[in-house]
Phi, psi and omega in degrees: 000318179296326179294326180295314181296319179300312182295320178295321180294317178299320182296313178296325179295318177296324177296316181297315181295326179290319178297329177295333182274353184285133178260122182284153178302156181308320183298327192286331185250002177277126183286344180286125188276346185264215186245136174254133184231117177261127182255112173250093193241137168244122358284149187282357178258021176297149175285139176251122180245129180246113183053043175084359182245137178292126178240353179153189178256156190304321184291346179287344180243029189264002178235165180300319183291326182260013186298148175297126180248130179231142179290330181212176181266001179275057179226151180264122180241129183224141174252131179227143176204131181302130181092359182230154180289135180299138186239098179279149180237121180266100182292346179292345178281354184245140181254334182285156176275344175250104186249128174242117182256117174254111188230129173248110187288146182271136174300143176274106182294337181268003186293321182296326180288330180280336183274122177294141181255131177289135179250135179290129180243092183071234182266347187250136177277151180298128177245120179300143179237140179267153181291144178293145181277125182290137178294147177288150173302150184301319181292327179290324179296315181295323179296315180293321181290330181272354180293130183291143174213157183244133178281111182265120180255122180257137168241114190245135174226129000274178178287171182062024177277136177278127183254133180236138182239113184053044175080358179249139181295127181255319179170182179251137179297131184283180180303326179286343183076359182249134182236118184234021183238027180258110177254128182227148176285147181304136181159188184263131183225150178256114175259128178228149182220141174223142179207131181304133181088000182234156175292137179297145181252135179212126178209136180259122183233145179262116178279117182280173176272087180207179187287316182221155181212125186258139175227128177253127178245118181232107182276145183254139180288000000 
């Protein structure tokens, strides 16, 4: 009887030791409840567009620490690079919360035909010239100069954040994180900000009719 208990004890000990060596999947111990997407793309400087907006280059999302984080798979993800075929990604095809995408973009064979080639004209190459901009009528100039505007000062964290105004790309936050050259007419505007590794920022603000107006944009990881 003692031998039976001894064998049973050894057997249970072996099970416990074995279970300690089991490594759980990445999803089970990651505290982030959304989806992590690692992009291993060739070329790695391809543009990454999320729901039609540029959010960074592919190599910025190439590690587990810098992976693109999304709350759900119901997002449109597209890779773009000049000279390559646009690569849409359907996240609905994946069930795991930790997704690693290895993508080699295909060269666009028609790109060369679309791109104009400069022809040598003697010793000088042809340089395209833009049409001169016609001056505005004097009364229109006066109307624009007299139109009231507000100096909107943005304080952005972190730096290198992409700023969008009413859905259109406006610029990148500088190293100081402060933008003080944005003049807007009083009214309602949609301010959005995107940075790889951070939650997207979106706020609708009413710019008042006054000299200055401050907006603080602080992205959360």
